[in-house]
DSSP file (Angstrom, degrees, kcal/mol; ACC not computed):
  #  RESIDUE AA STRUCTURE BP1 BP2  ACC     N-H-->O    O-->H-N    N-H-->O    O-->H-N    TCO  KAPPA ALPHA  PHI   PSI    X-CA   Y-CA   Z-CA
    1    1 A M              0   0    0      0, 0.0     2,-0.1     0, 0.0     0, 0.0   0.000 360.0 360.0 360.0 128.5   95.4  120.8  106.6
    2    2 A D     >  -     0   0    0      1,-0.1     4,-2.5     4,-0.0     5,-0.2  -0.408 360.0 -98.7 -90.2 174.2   93.4  117.8  105.6
    3    3 A L  H  > S+     0   0    0      1,-0.2     4,-2.4     2,-0.2     5,-0.2   0.871 121.6  51.4 -62.9 -40.6   94.6  114.2  105.5
    4    4 A A  H  > S+     0   0    0      2,-0.2     4,-2.1     1,-0.2    -1,-0.2   0.917 111.8  47.4 -63.5 -42.8   95.3  114.2  101.7
    5    5 A E  H  > S+     0   0    0      2,-0.2     4,-2.6     1,-0.2    -2,-0.2   0.894 110.7  52.4 -65.9 -39.5   97.4  117.4  102.0
    6    6 A L  H  X S+     0   0    0     -4,-2.5     4,-3.0     2,-0.2     5,-0.2   0.924 108.6  50.2 -60.9 -44.0   99.3  116.0  105.0
    7    7 A Q  H  X S+     0   0    0     -4,-2.4     4,-2.2     1,-0.2    -2,-0.2   0.907 112.2  47.2 -63.6 -40.7  100.2  112.9  103.0
    8    8 A R  H  X S+     0   0    0     -4,-2.1     4,-2.4     2,-0.2    -1,-0.2   0.915 113.7  48.5 -64.4 -42.4  101.4  115.0  100.1
    9    9 A T  H  X S+     0   0    0     -4,-2.6     4,-2.4     2,-0.2     5,-0.2   0.926 112.3  47.2 -65.2 -45.4  103.4  117.3  102.5
   10   10 A I  H  X S+     0   0    0     -4,-3.0     4,-3.2     1,-0.2     5,-0.5   0.911 112.9  50.1 -63.1 -41.9  105.0  114.3  104.3
   11   11 A A  H  X S+     0   0    0     -4,-2.2     4,-1.7    -5,-0.2     5,-0.3   0.912 113.4  45.3 -63.2 -42.2  105.9  112.7  101.0
   12   12 A A  H  < S+     0   0    0     -4,-2.4    -1,-0.2     2,-0.2    -2,-0.2   0.867 120.5  40.3 -68.3 -35.6  107.4  115.8   99.6
   13   13 A T  H  < S+     0   0    0     -4,-2.4    -2,-0.2    -5,-0.2    -3,-0.2   0.898 136.7   9.8 -81.3 -42.8  109.3  116.5  102.9
   14   14 A Y  H  X S+     0   0    0     -4,-3.2     4,-3.0    -5,-0.2     5,-0.2   0.376  91.3 108.4-121.9   1.6  110.5  113.0  103.8
   15   15 A G  H  X S+     0   0    0     -4,-1.7     4,-2.6    -5,-0.5     5,-0.2   0.871  81.7  47.9 -54.3 -46.1  109.7  110.7  100.9
   16   16 A R  H  > S+     0   0    0     -5,-0.3     4,-2.2     1,-0.2    -1,-0.2   0.946 115.6  44.9 -61.6 -48.3  113.3  110.2   99.7
   17   17 A Q  H  > S+     0   0    0      1,-0.2     4,-2.4     2,-0.2    -2,-0.2   0.903 112.7  51.7 -61.7 -42.2  114.5  109.4  103.3
   18   18 A D  H  X S+     0   0    0     -4,-3.0     4,-2.6     1,-0.2    -1,-0.2   0.914 109.8  48.8 -62.6 -43.0  111.5  107.1  103.8
   19   19 A H  H  < S+     0   0    0     -4,-2.6    -1,-0.2    -5,-0.2    -2,-0.2   0.899 111.7  49.4 -64.3 -40.0  112.1  105.2  100.6
   20   20 A E  H  < S+     0   0    0     -4,-2.2    -1,-0.2    -5,-0.2    -2,-0.2   0.894 114.5  44.8 -64.6 -39.4  115.8  104.8  101.5
   21   21 A R  H  X S-     0   0    0     -4,-2.4     4,-0.7    -5,-0.2    -2,-0.2   0.847 104.9-151.7 -72.6 -35.5  114.8  103.5  105.0
   22   22 A G  H  X  -     0   0    0     -4,-2.6     4,-2.2    -5,-0.2     5,-0.2  -0.076  31.0 -65.4  84.6 172.2  112.1  101.2  103.6
   23   23 A V  H  > S+     0   0    0      2,-0.2     4,-2.9     1,-0.2     5,-0.2   0.921 130.6  50.4 -64.2 -46.5  108.9  100.0  105.1
   24   24 A D  H  > S+     0   0    0      1,-0.2     4,-2.0     2,-0.2    -1,-0.2   0.930 113.9  43.9 -62.3 -45.9  110.5   97.9  107.9
   25   25 A G  H  X S+     0   0    0     -4,-0.7     4,-1.8     2,-0.2    -1,-0.2   0.899 115.4  48.6 -65.0 -40.8  112.8  100.7  109.1
   26   26 A T  H  X S+     0   0    0     -4,-2.2     4,-2.3     1,-0.2    -2,-0.2   0.890 109.0  53.3 -67.2 -38.9  109.9  103.2  108.9
   27   27 A F  H  X S+     0   0    0     -4,-2.9     4,-2.7     1,-0.2    -1,-0.2   0.900 105.4  55.1 -62.3 -39.4  107.6  100.9  110.8
   28   28 A G  H  X S+     0   0    0     -4,-2.0     4,-2.1     1,-0.2    -1,-0.2   0.913 108.7  47.0 -59.1 -43.5  110.3  100.6  113.5
   29   29 A W  H  X S+     0   0    0     -4,-1.8     4,-2.3     2,-0.2    -1,-0.2   0.896 110.6  53.4 -64.2 -40.1  110.3  104.4  113.9
   30   30 A F  H  X S+     0   0    0     -4,-2.3     4,-2.1     1,-0.2    -2,-0.2   0.940 109.1  47.9 -59.0 -48.3  106.5  104.4  113.9
   31   31 A V  H  X S+     0   0    0     -4,-2.7     4,-2.0     1,-0.2    -1,-0.2   0.891 109.8  53.0 -62.3 -39.9  106.4  101.8  116.8
   32   32 A E  H  X S+     0   0    0     -4,-2.1     4,-2.0     1,-0.2    -1,-0.2   0.913 108.9  49.8 -61.0 -41.9  109.0  103.8  118.7
   33   33 A E  H  X S+     0   0    0     -4,-2.3     4,-2.4     1,-0.2    -2,-0.2   0.862 106.2  55.5 -66.1 -35.2  106.8  106.9  118.4
   34   34 A V  H  X S+     0   0    0     -4,-2.1     4,-2.4     2,-0.2    -1,-0.2   0.904 107.1  51.0 -62.7 -39.9  103.7  105.0  119.6
   35   35 A G  H  X S+     0   0    0     -4,-2.0     4,-2.1     2,-0.2    -2,-0.2   0.911 109.5  49.5 -61.7 -42.0  105.7  104.1  122.7
   36   36 A E  H  X S+     0   0    0     -4,-2.0     4,-2.3     1,-0.2    -2,-0.2   0.878 109.8  51.8 -64.7 -36.9  106.6  107.7  123.2
   37   37 A L  H  X S+     0   0    0     -4,-2.4     4,-2.7     2,-0.2     5,-0.2   0.908 106.6  54.1 -64.1 -41.4  102.9  108.6  122.8
   38   38 A S  H  X S+     0   0    0     -4,-2.4     4,-2.0     1,-0.2    -2,-0.2   0.924 110.3  46.0 -58.4 -45.3  102.0  106.0  125.5
   39   39 A R  H  X S+     0   0    0     -4,-2.1     4,-2.9     1,-0.2     5,-0.5   0.906 111.9  51.8 -64.3 -41.1  104.4  107.6  127.9
   40   40 A A  H  X S+     0   0    0     -4,-2.3     4,-1.7     1,-0.2     9,-0.2   0.902 109.8  49.2 -63.4 -40.5  103.2  111.1  127.1
   41   41 A I  H  < S+     0   0    0     -4,-2.7    -1,-0.2     1,-0.2    -2,-0.2   0.904 120.2  36.4 -64.9 -41.1   99.5  110.0  127.7
   42   42 A R  H  < S+     0   0    0     -4,-2.0    -2,-0.2    -5,-0.2    -1,-0.2   0.811 135.2  12.9 -83.0 -30.8  100.4  108.4  131.0
   43   43 A R  H  < S+     0   0    0     -4,-2.9     2,-0.2    -5,-0.2    -3,-0.2   0.512 107.8  67.0-130.0  -5.5  103.0  110.7  132.5
   44   44 A Q  S  < S-     0   0    0     -4,-1.7     2,-0.0    -5,-0.5    -4,-0.0  -0.637  72.3 -95.4-123.2 175.9  103.3  114.0  130.7
   45   45 A G     >  -     0   0    0     -2,-0.2     4,-1.9     1,-0.1     3,-0.2  -0.151  44.1 -91.2 -85.0 179.3  101.4  117.2  130.0
   46   46 A H  H  > S+     0   0    0      1,-0.2     4,-2.8     2,-0.2     5,-0.2   0.876 120.4  56.0 -59.7 -43.8   99.3  118.3  127.2
   47   47 A A  H  > S+     0   0    0      1,-0.2     4,-2.1     2,-0.2    -1,-0.2   0.904 109.5  46.7 -60.1 -41.8  102.0  119.9  125.1
   48   48 A Q  H  > S+     0   0    0      2,-0.2     4,-2.4     1,-0.2    -1,-0.2   0.882 111.1  52.5 -67.6 -37.3  104.1  116.7  125.1
   49   49 A R  H  X S+     0   0    0     -4,-1.9     4,-3.0    -9,-0.2     5,-0.2   0.929 108.2  50.7 -62.7 -44.5  100.9  114.7  124.1
   50   50 A V  H  X S+     0   0    0     -4,-2.8     4,-2.2     1,-0.2    -2,-0.2   0.936 111.1  48.9 -58.3 -46.8  100.3  117.0  121.2
   51   51 A E  H  X S+     0   0    0     -4,-2.1     4,-2.0     1,-0.2    -1,-0.2   0.919 113.8  45.3 -59.6 -45.1  103.8  116.6  120.0
   52   52 A E  H  X S+     0   0    0     -4,-2.4     4,-2.6     2,-0.2     5,-0.2   0.881 109.9  53.8 -71.3 -37.6  103.7  112.8  120.3
   53   53 A F  H  X S+     0   0    0     -4,-3.0     4,-2.4     1,-0.2    -1,-0.2   0.932 111.4  46.4 -59.3 -43.7  100.3  112.5  118.6
   54   54 A T  H  X S+     0   0    0     -4,-2.2     4,-2.4    -5,-0.2    -2,-0.2   0.868 111.1  51.9 -69.4 -34.4  101.6  114.5  115.6
   55   55 A D  H  X S+     0   0    0     -4,-2.0     4,-2.4     2,-0.2     5,-0.2   0.938 110.7  48.0 -63.7 -45.5  104.7  112.4  115.4
   56   56 A V  H  X S+     0   0    0     -4,-2.6     4,-2.4     1,-0.2    -2,-0.2   0.923 112.5  49.2 -60.2 -44.6  102.7  109.2  115.4
   57   57 A L  H  X S+     0   0    0     -4,-2.4     4,-2.6    -5,-0.2    -1,-0.2   0.919 110.2  50.6 -61.6 -43.8  100.4  110.6  112.7
   58   58 A A  H  X S+     0   0    0     -4,-2.4     4,-2.2     1,-0.2    -2,-0.2   0.915 112.2  46.2 -62.5 -43.3  103.4  111.7  110.6
   59   59 A W  H  X S+     0   0    0     -4,-2.4     4,-2.3     2,-0.2    -1,-0.2   0.876 111.7  52.1 -68.1 -36.0  105.1  108.3  110.8
   60   60 A L  H  X S+     0   0    0     -4,-2.4     4,-2.5    -5,-0.2    -2,-0.2   0.919 110.1  48.7 -62.8 -43.3  101.7  106.6  110.0
   61   61 A V  H  X S+     0   0    0     -4,-2.6     4,-2.5     2,-0.2    -2,-0.2   0.894 109.2  53.1 -63.6 -40.6  101.3  108.8  106.9
   62   62 A S  H  X S+     0   0    0     -4,-2.2     4,-2.5     2,-0.2    -2,-0.2   0.930 110.0  48.1 -59.4 -45.7  104.9  108.0  105.9
   63   63 A L  H  X S+     0   0    0     -4,-2.3     4,-2.2     2,-0.2    -2,-0.2   0.919 110.4  51.3 -61.3 -43.9  104.1  104.2  106.1
   64   64 A A  H  <>S+     0   0    0     -4,-2.5     5,-3.1     1,-0.2    -1,-0.2   0.921 110.3  49.4 -59.6 -43.7  100.9  104.7  104.1
   65   65 A E  H ><5S+     0   0    0     -4,-2.5     3,-1.4     1,-0.2    -1,-0.2   0.926 110.8  49.2 -62.1 -45.1  102.8  106.5  101.4
   66   66 A L  H 3<5S+     0   0    0     -4,-2.5    -1,-0.2     1,-0.3    -2,-0.2   0.848 113.9  46.6 -61.7 -33.9  105.5  103.8  101.3
   67   67 A C  T 3<5S-     0   0    0     -4,-2.2    -1,-0.3    -5,-0.2    -2,-0.2   0.304 115.6-117.2 -92.1   8.9  102.7  101.1  101.0
   68   68 A E  T < 5 +     0   0    0     -3,-1.4     2,-0.6     1,-0.2    -3,-0.2   0.877  62.7 149.5  57.2  43.2  100.9  103.2   98.3
   69   69 A V      < -     0   0    0     -5,-3.1     2,-1.1    -8,-0.1    -1,-0.2  -0.940  44.4-144.2-107.5 121.2   97.8  103.7  100.5
   70   70 A D     >  -     0   0    0     -2,-0.6     4,-2.6     1,-0.2     5,-0.2  -0.741  16.4-165.9 -81.6  99.8   95.8  106.9  100.0
   71   71 A L  H  > S+     0   0    0     -2,-1.1     4,-3.0     1,-0.2     5,-0.3   0.884  82.1  53.3 -60.3 -41.8   94.8  107.5  103.6
   72   72 A A  H  > S+     0   0    0      1,-0.2     4,-2.3     2,-0.2    -1,-0.2   0.930 113.4  43.3 -60.9 -44.8   92.2  110.1  102.8
   73   73 A A  H  > S+     0   0    0      2,-0.2     4,-2.5     1,-0.2    -1,-0.2   0.899 114.3  51.0 -66.6 -40.2   90.4  107.8  100.3
   74   74 A A  H  X S+     0   0    0     -4,-2.6     4,-2.6     2,-0.2     5,-0.2   0.915 112.1  45.9 -64.2 -43.3   90.8  104.8  102.7
   75   75 A V  H  X S+     0   0    0     -4,-3.0     4,-3.1     2,-0.2     5,-0.5   0.914 112.8  50.5 -66.1 -42.6   89.3  106.7  105.6
   76   76 A R  H  X S+     0   0    0     -4,-2.3     4,-1.4    -5,-0.3    -2,-0.2   0.927 114.9  43.7 -59.5 -45.4   86.5  108.1  103.5
   77   77 A E  H  < S+     0   0    0     -4,-2.5    -2,-0.2     2,-0.2     4,-0.2   0.910 122.4  36.4 -67.9 -43.1   85.6  104.6  102.2
   78   78 A R  H  < S+     0   0    0     -4,-2.6    -2,-0.2    -5,-0.2    -3,-0.2   0.880 135.5  16.4 -81.5 -38.7   85.9  102.8  105.5
   79   79 A Y  H >< S+     0   0    0     -4,-3.1     3,-1.6    -5,-0.2    -3,-0.2   0.369  90.6 104.0-118.6   3.1   84.5  105.4  107.9
   80   80 A G  T 3< S+     0   0    0     -4,-1.4    -3,-0.1    -5,-0.5    -1,-0.1   0.748  91.1  38.1 -61.6 -25.4   82.6  107.9  105.7
   81   81 A S  T 3  S-     0   0    0      1,-0.4     2,-0.4    -4,-0.2    -1,-0.3   0.281 122.3 -98.4-107.7   9.8   79.2  106.5  106.6
   82   82 A G  S <  S+     0   0    0     -3,-1.6    -1,-0.4     9,-0.0     7,-0.2  -0.874  90.0  21.0 111.9-146.4   79.9  105.9  110.3
   83   83 A C     >  -     0   0    0      5,-2.6     4,-2.3    -2,-0.4    -4,-0.1  -0.389  65.0-143.3 -61.2 127.7   80.9  102.6  111.9
   84   84 A P  T  4 S+     0   0    0      0, 0.0    -1,-0.2     0, 0.0    -5,-0.1   0.708  98.2  48.6 -67.6 -16.9   82.3  100.3  109.2
   85   85 A K  T  4 S+     0   0    0      3,-0.1    -2,-0.0     1,-0.0    -3,-0.0   0.927 130.7  12.0 -86.6 -51.5   80.6   97.3  111.0
   86   86 A C  T  4 S-     0   0    0      2,-0.2     3,-0.1     0, 0.0    -1,-0.0   0.603  89.8-131.6-104.5 -14.6   77.0   98.6  111.6
   87   87 A G     <  +     0   0    0     -4,-2.3     2,-0.2     1,-0.3     4,-0.1   0.456  64.8 123.9  79.3   0.1   77.1  101.7  109.4
   88   88 A A        -     0   0    0     -6,-0.1    -5,-2.6    -5,-0.0    -1,-0.3  -0.571  58.0-126.4 -96.1 157.3   75.6  103.8  112.1
   89   89 A S  S    S+     0   0    0      1,-0.3     2,-0.2    -7,-0.2    -7,-0.0  -0.867 105.4  33.4-143.1 109.4   76.8  107.0  113.7
   90   90 A P  S    S-     0   0    0      0, 0.0    -1,-0.3     0, 0.0     2,-0.0   0.465 117.1-108.8 -72.6 159.2   77.0  106.9  116.6
   91   91 A C        -     0   0    0     -2,-0.2    -2,-0.1     1,-0.1     4,-0.1  -0.286  29.8-170.1 -59.6 135.1   77.9  103.2  116.4
   92   92 A T  S    S+     0   0    0      2,-0.1     3,-0.4     1,-0.1     4,-0.2   0.589  81.6  60.1-101.1 -14.7   75.1  100.8  117.6
   93   93 A C  S >> S+     0   0    0      1,-0.2     3,-1.3     2,-0.1     4,-0.5   0.681  85.5  77.4 -86.2 -16.6   77.2   97.7  117.7
   94   94 A A  G >4 S+     0   0    0      1,-0.3     3,-0.7     2,-0.2    -1,-0.2   0.763  80.6  69.8 -65.2 -24.2   79.7   99.1  120.2
   95   95 A R  G 34 S+     0   0    0     -3,-0.4    -1,-0.3     1,-0.2    -2,-0.1   0.835 103.9  42.1 -61.3 -30.8   77.2   98.4  123.0
   96   96 A D  G <4 S+     0   0    0     -3,-1.3    -1,-0.2    -4,-0.2    -2,-0.2   0.545  96.1  97.1 -94.1  -8.6   77.7   94.7  122.6
   97   97 A A  S << S-     0   0    0     -3,-0.7     3,-0.1    -4,-0.5     2,-0.1  -0.516  81.6-107.1 -82.5 147.5   81.5   94.8  122.2
   98   98 A P        -     0   0    0      0, 0.0     2,-0.1     0, 0.0    -1,-0.1  -0.388  44.0 -95.7 -68.2 153.3   83.8   94.1  125.1
   99   99 A E        -     0   0    0      1,-0.1    -5,-0.0    -2,-0.1     0, 0.0  -0.431  37.0-122.4 -69.1 141.2   85.6   97.1  126.5
  100  100 A R              0   0    0     -2,-0.1    -1,-0.1     1,-0.1    -3,-0.0  -0.588 360.0 360.0 -81.6 147.3   89.1   97.8  125.3
  101  101 A P              0   0    0      0, 0.0    -1,-0.1     0, 0.0    -2,-0.0   0.509 360.0 360.0 -68.2 360.0   91.9   97.9  127.8
């Protein structure tokens, strides 16, 4: 399944509920899932990580749909040629960037 198909599937499956909940409520669920992903990465096994990664992705896609963002097009435009900052792949500007925590 590609990103565009995932966004269509999530919209068809959860769109009504997402619209009723609204952006703020959906964002709250997204943030909660990110917290669960954090715990899975630090303390749990691979199967739980897979589940939490997919939950985070689904909630992100729901938010994009509510905000009328075509994720596949956005990703293609922003990352289709490599790093959005330097345009290279692999990135050449990352060598000078500070390490993320």
